[in-house]
KEKE-3310 file (N, C-alpha, C; in steps of 0.2 Angstrom, whole numbers, plus 5000, padded with zeros to 4 digits):
npx = (5527:5520:5520:5510:5512:5502:5498:5510:5511:5500:5503:5514:5508:5500:5509:5513:5506:5511:5525:5524:5519:5529:5539:5535:5533:5534:5539:5544:5537:5542:5540:5549:5553:5555:5564:5573:5579:5585:5594:5603:5608:5602:5594:5579:5571:5569:5564:5571:5570:5573:5586:5604:5616:5628:5631:5628:5620:5607:5592:5588:5575:5574:5585:5581:5570:5577:5585:5598:5613:5612:5623:5634:5642:5644:5635:5636:5649:5654:5661:5653:5643:5629:5619:5620:5616:5603:5592:5579:5579:5572:5576:5578:5589:5594:5596:5588:5575:5568:5568:5560:5548:5546:5546:5560:5561:5551:5548:5537:5530:5517:5509:5505:5508:5519:5536:5545:5557:5553:5545:5548:5554:5564:5577:5576:5587:5591:5584:5578:5570:5555:5560:5564:5576:5578:5587:5588:5595:5609:5616:5607:5596:5581:5573:5562:5548:5538:5521:5505:5497:5502:5500:5500:5504:5506:5514:5520:5534:5530:5516:5516:5522:5513:5502:5492:5490:5491:5482:5475:5479:5471:5455:5455:5447:5440:5437:5440:5443:5436:5442:5444:5455:5460:5461:5471:5480:5484:5490:5501:5508:5511:5517:5527:5537:5542:5548:5560:5566:5563:5564:5575:5593:5608:5619:5631:5632:5630:5621:5611:5606:5609:5612:5625:5637:5638:5642:5629:5627:5625:5620:5622:5608:5601:5593:5579:5568:5554:5540:5526:5517:5504:5488:5476:5459:5459:5455:5446:5447:5435:5431:5426:5428:5440:5444:5459:5464:5462:5467:5479:5487:5501:5511:5516:5533:5536:5543:5560:5578:5585:5573:5563:5555:5541:5536:5535:5530:5533:5528:5528:5539:5536:5531:5519:5514:5519:5523:5526:5537:5534:5540:5541:5527:5528)
npy = (5284:5286:5301:5309:5319:5329:5330:5335:5347:5353:5354:5363:5375:5377:5381:5394:5406:5407:5409:5421:5429:5428:5436:5449:5451:5459:5460:5468:5479:5491:5496:5491:5477:5461:5452:5460:5466:5455:5451:5461:5460:5466:5469:5461:5462:5475:5491:5497:5507:5521:5521:5522:5514:5515:5528:5537:5547:5543:5536:5519:5516:5525:5520:5507:5511:5517:5507:5505:5500:5498:5496:5501:5516:5521:5514:5509:5512:5523:5534:5543:5547:5538:5547:5558:5554:5551:5541:5538:5547:5560:5572:5576:5574:5559:5561:5571:5566:5558:5567:5577:5571:5562:5549:5539:5530:5533:5543:5552:5555:5559:5557:5567:5571:5579:5579:5575:5582:5594:5601:5610:5606:5605:5612:5625:5638:5650:5664:5680:5693:5693:5686:5671:5659:5644:5629:5619:5608:5600:5612:5621:5635:5643:5659:5669:5680:5679:5682:5689:5682:5670:5652:5640:5624:5612:5597:5580:5571:5558:5560:5568:5559:5548:5554:5560:5574:5579:5589:5597:5613:5621:5618:5605:5602:5613:5628:5643:5653:5650:5645:5633:5626:5618:5624:5619:5615:5627:5633:5625:5627:5640:5643:5633:5635:5647:5644:5638:5648:5663:5662:5655:5654:5657:5644:5642:5631:5630:5635:5627:5624:5612:5603:5605:5595:5597:5597:5596:5610:5618:5635:5650:5659:5675:5682:5683:5669:5667:5674:5672:5663:5664:5656:5650:5647:5631:5623:5607:5593:5592:5605:5611:5623:5621:5624:5626:5630:5626:5613:5608:5619:5630:5634:5649:5654:5642:5641:5642:5643:5628:5621:5608:5607:5601:5604:5619:5634:5647:5663:5678:5683:5680:5668:5657:5646:5636:5620:5613:5603:5596:5593:5576:5570:5570)
npz = (5301:5285:5275:5265:5250:5249:5262:5268:5262:5267:5280:5280:5276:5287:5296:5292:5296:5310:5308:5301:5311:5321:5314:5316:5329:5344:5359:5369:5367:5360:5348:5338:5329:5336:5329:5322:5333:5339:5329:5329:5341:5352:5368:5373:5385:5389:5383:5367:5359:5361:5363:5359:5355:5346:5346:5336:5335:5331:5337:5341:5336:5325:5318:5314:5306:5296:5291:5295:5304:5321:5328:5322:5318:5305:5294:5280:5278:5271:5275:5280:5294:5300:5304:5296:5284:5271:5271:5266:5256:5256:5257:5270:5283:5291:5305:5308:5307:5317:5329:5324:5322:5311:5299:5296:5286:5277:5264:5263:5276:5281:5271:5262:5250:5249:5251:5266:5268:5262:5270:5279:5291:5305:5317:5329:5327:5331:5340:5339:5345:5337:5327:5319:5316:5307:5307:5294:5291:5282:5280:5276:5280:5286:5288:5296:5302:5317:5318:5323:5315:5313:5313:5325:5332:5345:5349:5354:5347:5344:5343:5331:5322:5322:5316:5323:5325:5312:5305:5291:5286:5278:5270:5260:5250:5246:5236:5236:5228:5217:5205:5200:5205:5219:5236:5244:5235:5230:5241:5244:5232:5233:5246:5248:5238:5243:5254:5250:5243:5246:5260:5262:5265:5257:5256:5251:5243:5230:5215:5212:5224:5231:5246:5257:5266:5282:5299:5312:5322:5337:5338:5348:5354:5349:5356:5368:5371:5359:5366:5364:5353:5343:5341:5329:5322:5315:5300:5297:5286:5282:5281:5292:5305:5318:5335:5341:5353:5366:5365:5357:5356:5357:5371:5380:5376:5369:5357:5355:5356:5350:5350:5342:5326:5318:5306:5295:5288:5276:5271:5262:5270:5283:5295:5291:5297:5311:5317:5331:5340:5355:5372:5378:5388:5406)
capx = (5521:5522:5517:5509:5514:5497:5498:5516:5510:5495:5507:5518:5503:5498:5515:5515:5504:5515:5531:5523:5518:5536:5543:5532:5532:5537:5538:5545:5532:5545:5539:5554:5552:5560:5568:5578:5583:5589:5599:5608:5610:5599:5590:5572:5568:5568:5563:5577:5568:5576:5594:5609:5622:5633:5632:5629:5614:5601:5589:5587:5569:5576:5590:5577:5566:5581:5588:5605:5615:5612:5630:5639:5641:5644:5633:5638:5656:5656:5664:5648:5640:5622:5615:5620:5613:5596:5590:5573:5579:5566:5579:5578:5594:5591:5597:5582:5569:5565:5566:5554:5541:5545:5549:5566:5560:5546:5549:5532:5527:5510:5506:5501:5510:5525:5542:5547:5562:5551:5539:5551:5556:5571:5578:5577:5594:5592:5578:5579:5564:5550:5563:5566:5580:5578:5591:5584:5599:5613:5618:5601:5592:5576:5572:5556:5546:5532:5516:5498:5493:5505:5496:5505:5502:5511:5513:5526:5536:5526:5510:5516:5523:5507:5497:5487:5490:5492:5476:5477:5478:5465:5450:5458:5441:5437:5440:5437:5444:5432:5446:5444:5461:5459:5464:5477:5485:5486:5494:5507:5511:5513:5521:5533:5543:5545:5553:5566:5569:5563:5566:5581:5599:5613:5624:5637:5632:5629:5615:5605:5603:5611:5614:5632:5638:5641:5639:5624:5630:5620:5622:5619:5602:5603:5588:5575:5563:5547:5535:5519:5515:5497:5485:5469:5455:5462:5449:5447:5447:5428:5430:5423:5433:5442:5447:5464:5467:5462:5470:5486:5490:5508:5511:5521:5540:5537:5548:5566:5584:5585:5566:5562:5549:5539:5535:5535:5529:5534:5524:5530:5544:5533:5529:5512:5513:5524:5521:5531:5538:5535:5544:5536:5524:5530)
capy = (5285:5290:5307:5311:5326:5334:5331:5339:5354:5356:5355:5369:5380:5378:5385:5400:5411:5407:5412:5428:5432:5429:5441:5455:5451:5465:5458:5473:5485:5497:5498:5488:5469:5457:5449:5465:5467:5449:5451:5466:5459:5471:5466:5461:5463:5482:5495:5499:5512:5527:5520:5524:5511:5517:5535:5541:5552:5540:5531:5512:5516:5528:5515:5502:5514:5519:5501:5506:5496:5501:5494:5504:5523:5522:5507:5508:5513:5527:5539:5548:5544:5537:5553:5563:5551:5553:5535:5538:5552:5564:5579:5577:5569:5554:5564:5576:5563:5556:5572:5581:5567:5559:5542:5539:5525:5535:5550:5557:5552:5560:5555:5573:5573:5583:5575:5577:5588:5601:5603:5615:5603:5607:5614:5632:5639:5657:5668:5687:5696:5689:5683:5664:5655:5637:5624:5614:5602:5600:5618:5626:5638:5648:5664:5673:5682:5676:5687:5687:5678:5663:5647:5636:5618:5608:5589:5576:5568:5553:5563:5570:5553:5544:5558:5562:5581:5581:5592:5602:5620:5623:5613:5603:5601:5620:5632:5649:5658:5648:5645:5626:5624:5617:5629:5616:5615:5634:5634:5622:5630:5647:5643:5629:5639:5653:5640:5636:5654:5669:5661:5651:5657:5654:5641:5641:5624:5630:5638:5622:5623:5606:5603:5603:5591:5600:5594:5600:5614:5623:5642:5654:5663:5682:5686:5679:5665:5670:5673:5670:5660:5664:5651:5652:5641:5626:5619:5600:5591:5593:5612:5614:5626:5618:5628:5622:5634:5622:5606:5607:5626:5630:5638:5654:5652:5636:5642:5645:5640:5621:5618:5605:5608:5595:5608:5626:5637:5654:5667:5685:5684:5678:5661:5655:5641:5632:5614:5612:5596:5598:5588:5571:5571:5566)
capz = (5297:5279:5274:5258:5248:5251:5269:5269:5260:5272:5287:5279:5276:5294:5300:5289:5301:5315:5305:5300:5318:5324:5311:5318:5336:5348:5366:5374:5365:5359:5341:5334:5329:5340:5325:5321:5339:5340:5324:5331:5348:5357:5373:5372:5391:5390:5377:5364:5354:5362:5365:5354:5357:5343:5347:5330:5335:5329:5341:5338:5332:5318:5314:5311:5300:5290:5288:5296:5309:5327:5331:5318:5317:5298:5292:5274:5277:5265:5278:5282:5299:5298:5306:5291:5278:5270:5269:5262:5250:5256:5258:5277:5285:5297:5312:5309:5306:5323:5333:5321:5321:5304:5298:5292:5281:5273:5261:5264:5282:5282:5264:5259:5243:5249:5254:5272:5268:5259:5274:5284:5297:5307:5323:5329:5328:5334:5341:5340:5345:5334:5321:5321:5311:5308:5304:5290:5289:5276:5279:5274:5285:5285:5293:5295:5309:5319:5319:5325:5310:5313:5316:5329:5335:5348:5350:5355:5341:5343:5340:5324:5318:5321:5312:5327:5324:5305:5302:5286:5287:5274:5267:5254:5245:5245:5231:5238:5223:5211:5199:5199:5209:5226:5240:5247:5230:5229:5247:5243:5226:5235:5252:5248:5234:5247:5259:5246:5240:5250:5267:5263:5265:5252:5260:5247:5240:5223:5213:5212:5231:5234:5252:5259:5271:5287:5305:5316:5327:5341:5339:5353:5353:5350:5361:5372:5367:5357:5372:5362:5346:5343:5337:5326:5320:5309:5297:5296:5279:5280:5280:5298:5309:5324:5339:5344:5358:5372:5364:5355:5355:5360:5377:5379:5376:5366:5352:5357:5353:5351:5348:5335:5322:5313:5299:5295:5281:5275:5266:5262:5275:5289:5296:5290:5302:5315:5320:5336:5344:5362:5376:5381:5395:5412)
cpx = (5523:5517:5516:5511:5509:5497:5504:5514:5505:5499:5511:5514:5501:5503:5516:5512:5509:5522:5530:5522:5525:5540:5541:5531:5537:5536:5539:5541:5536:5545:5544:5553:5557:5566:5574:5582:5588:5595:5605:5610:5608:5594:5582:5568:5566:5568:5570:5576:5572:5584:5598:5615:5628:5635:5633:5623:5608:5598:5589:5581:5571:5581:5586:5573:5571:5585:5596:5606:5616:5619:5635:5638:5640:5642:5636:5646:5658:5659:5659:5644:5632:5618:5615:5618:5606:5594:5584:5573:5574:5569:5579:5583:5591:5591:5591:5575:5565:5563:5560:5548:5540:5548:5555:5566:5554:5547:5544:5528:5520:5506:5502:5504:5517:5530:5543:5552:5560:5545:5542:5553:5563:5571:5579:5584:5595:5585:5580:5573:5558:5553:5566:5570:5580:5583:5588:5588:5603:5615:5613:5598:5586:5575:5566:5554:5539:5527:5510:5495:5496:5501:5502:5501:5508:5509:5520:5528:5532:5519:5510:5518:5517:5501:5492:5485:5490:5485:5478:5475:5473:5461:5453:5453:5439:5441:5437:5438:5439:5436:5448:5451:5460:5463:5471:5482:5488:5491:5501:5511:5514:5518:5528:5539:5546:5550:5560:5570:5569:5566:5573:5588:5604:5618:5630:5638:5631:5622:5609:5603:5605:5614:5621:5632:5641:5638:5634:5628:5625:5623:5619:5613:5604:5599:5584:5570:5557:5542:5528:5519:5508:5494:5478:5466:5459:5456:5451:5446:5439:5426:5427:5429:5434:5446:5452:5467:5467:5465:5477:5489:5497:5508:5516:5528:5541:5542:5554:5572:5584:5578:5566:5556:5547:5538:5534:5533:5530:5530:5525:5534:5542:5532:5522:5510:5519:5521:5527:5531:5539:5538:5538:5533:5527:5525)
cpy = (5289:5296:5309:5318:5331:5335:5336:5346:5357:5358:5362:5375:5382:5382:5392:5406:5412:5411:5419:5432:5433:5434:5448:5456:5456:5464:5464:5480:5491:5499:5495:5480:5466:5454:5453:5466:5461:5449:5456:5466:5464:5467:5466:5462:5471:5486:5497:5505:5519:5527:5521:5521:5513:5524:5539:5546:5550:5535:5524:5512:5519:5523:5510:5505:5515:5513:5502:5501:5500:5500:5497:5511:5524:5515:5505:5509:5517:5534:5544:5544:5543:5543:5558:5560:5553:5546:5534:5543:5557:5572:5581:5572:5565:5557:5569:5572:5561:5562:5577:5577:5564:5552:5541:5534:5527:5542:5555:5554:5553:5559:5561:5575:5577:5579:5579:5583:5594:5604:5608:5612:5604:5609:5622:5634:5646:5660:5675:5691:5691:5685:5676:5662:5648:5633:5619:5607:5603:5607:5623:5629:5642:5653:5668:5676:5679:5682:5685:5682:5671:5658:5642:5630:5615:5601:5586:5573:5562:5555:5565:5564:5549:5548:5561:5570:5584:5584:5597:5609:5624:5617:5611:5602:5608:5623:5639:5654:5656:5647:5637:5623:5624:5622:5626:5616:5622:5636:5631:5625:5637:5647:5639:5632:5644:5650:5639:5642:5660:5668:5657:5655:5654:5651:5639:5635:5624:5633:5634:5621:5616:5606:5602:5599:5594:5597:5599:5604:5619:5630:5645:5658:5670:5685:5681:5675:5669:5669:5671:5669:5659:5658:5654:5646:5637:5622:5612:5599:5591:5600:5615:5617:5622:5622:5624:5625:5630:5615:5606:5614:5626:5635:5644:5651:5645:5636:5646:5641:5632:5617:5614:5606:5603:5598:5615:5629:5644:5657:5675:5687:5683:5671:5660:5650:5638:5626:5612:5606:5598:5592:5582:5572:5567:5561)
cpz = (5291:5279:5267:5256:5250:5258:5271:5268:5265:5278:5286:5279:5283:5298:5298:5294:5307:5314:5304:5306:5321:5321:5313:5325:5339:5355:5371:5372:5364:5351:5336:5334:5332:5335:5323:5327:5340:5335:5325:5338:5353:5362:5372:5379:5392:5383:5374:5360:5355:5364:5358:5356:5353:5343:5341:5329:5333:5335:5337:5333:5325:5314:5310:5305:5294:5287:5289:5302:5315:5331:5327:5316:5309:5295:5285:5273:5272:5268:5280:5288:5297:5299:5300:5284:5277:5267:5265:5256:5250:5257:5266:5280:5291:5303:5313:5309:5313:5328:5331:5320:5314:5304:5294:5286:5276:5270:5262:5270:5283:5276:5262:5253:5243:5253:5261:5272:5265:5264:5280:5291:5299:5315:5324:5331:5332:5334:5343:5340:5343:5328:5323:5315:5313:5304:5301:5289:5283:5275:5277:5280:5282:5290:5291:5302:5310:5321:5322:5321:5309:5316:5319:5332:5339:5349:5351:5348:5339:5340:5333:5320:5317:5317:5316:5327:5317:5302:5297:5288:5283:5272:5260:5248:5243:5239:5231:5232:5217:5204:5197:5201:5216:5230:5243:5242:5229:5235:5246:5237:5228:5240:5251:5244:5239:5252:5256:5244:5245:5257:5267:5261:5260:5257:5257:5244:5233:5221:5213:5219:5234:5241:5253:5265:5277:5294:5308:5321:5330:5341:5344:5350:5353:5355:5365:5368:5365:5363:5370:5355:5346:5339:5334:5324:5314:5306:5296:5288:5277:5279:5287:5303:5316:5329:5343:5351:5365:5371:5363:5353:5359:5365:5375:5380:5373:5361:5354:5354:5355:5351:5342:5332:5317:5306:5301:5288:5281:5270:5267:5268:5282:5289:5296:5296:5305:5318:5325:5339:5351:5366:5378:5387:5400:5414)
residu = (MET:ARG:THR:THR:PRO:LEU:ALA:ALA:ALA:ALA:ALA:ILE:LEU:LEU:THR:LEU:PRO:ALA:VAL:ALA:GLY:ALA:ALA:THR:ARG:ASP:ARG:ASN:ASP:ASP:GLY:ILE:PRO:ASP:SER:TRP:GLU:LYS:ARG:HIS:LYS:LEU:ALA:LEU:VAL:ALA:GLY:GLN:ASP:ALA:ARG:ASP:GLN:ASP:HIS:ASP:GLY:LEU:THR:ASN:LEU:VAL:GLU:TRP:GLN:ALA:GLY:THR:ASN:PRO:ARG:ARG:ARG:ASP:SER:ASP:ARG:ASP:GLY:ARG:PRO:ASP:GLY:ARG:GLU:ASP:SER:ASP:ARG:ASP:GLY:LEU:ARG:ASN:ARG:PHE:GLU:GLY:PRO:THR:GLY:HIS:ASP:ALA:GLY:GLU:ALA:ASP:THR:ASP:ASP:ASP:GLY:VAL:LYS:ASP:GLY:ARG:GLU:GLY:ALA:GLY:ARG:VAL:ARG:ARG:VAL:SER:GLY:THR:THR:VAL:THR:ILE:ASP:LEU:GLY:GLY:GLY:ARG:THR:ALA:ARG:ALA:THR:VAL:THR:ASP:GLU:THR:VAL:SER:ARG:CYS:GLY:THR:ALA:ASP:ASP:TRP:LEU:SER:GLY:ALA:LEU:ASP:LEU:PRO:LEU:VAL:ASP:ASP:LEU:ALA:ASP:ASP:ALA:GLY:ASP:ALA:VAL:GLY:ASP:VAL:VAL:GLU:LEU:VAL:ASP:GLU:VAL:LEU:PRO:ALA:LEU:ARG:SER:ALA:GLY:ALA:GLU:ASP:ASP:GLY:SER:GLY:ASP:ASP:GLY:THR:PRO:VAL:ASP:VAL:PRO:PHE:VAL:ASP:LEU:PRO:ALA:ASP:GLY:ALA:PRO:VAL:GLU:ASP:VAL:PRO:THR:GLU:ASP:VAL:PRO:THR:ASP:GLU:GLY:ASP:ALA:VAL:ASP:THR:ALA:ASP:GLU:ASP:ALA:CYS:PRO:ASP:GLY:ALA:VAL:GLN:LYS:GLY:THR:TRP:LEU:HIS:ALA:SER:GLY:LEU:GLU:ASP:GLY:THR:PHE:ALA:TRP:LEU:ASP:VAL:VAL:SER:ASP:GLU:GLU:ASP)
# end
């Protein structure tokens, strides 16, 4: 049977949705497209998101987000393992993206206008009394104290990644000072520079603060874990106070050596907030 050009074009159009669907199919429901898993010879009968076949410190989910090869420790063969790369150029190494609840393929995971690497994400390196030192990656650290005014929230890495707990700490529409500058803008302008200066230690990388390439090393804690990280009311973007004490507040001892942090903020030598990555629920 002869096929006219019009009929042939119609047949092609009818197949396009199926092709698009195949490209995004995820039969093992692990958040990674089947097409990517097939290309890298990963099994489709079991979830691959948490596995790390090449032992580079990145799960397959992070490898997919970053665009790296899950079968090769150094995908671009530049002498630097994939975990030490910064694929989305947000200032946060690939190794730190997944555990802190960030997307290795998005420079600003929560779309708040601040790159992930400037939000104080990292891993608690040392706790001494109420003083906490955070490894921010790339040889950078931040040190400050936890006080009664510190706001803390806890959630799994998936919670933070999905945005389920990304409530603003202030009303981004409010202007309490009446100076025509929104509170959230003033908070960012005040706190974030402190993260880079007052709370950041000199890592010997130069006056410009360019991170140095050093491997992640767990250092022993000087003291016991912080026993209590208090919480307080966190306003929503409508300006209404939300009591987080019964929902996502952090339990005693949540902040200790090895704890991952989704974000943190420094103000006058103290932590204004700590967004803690808790263990997955059993």
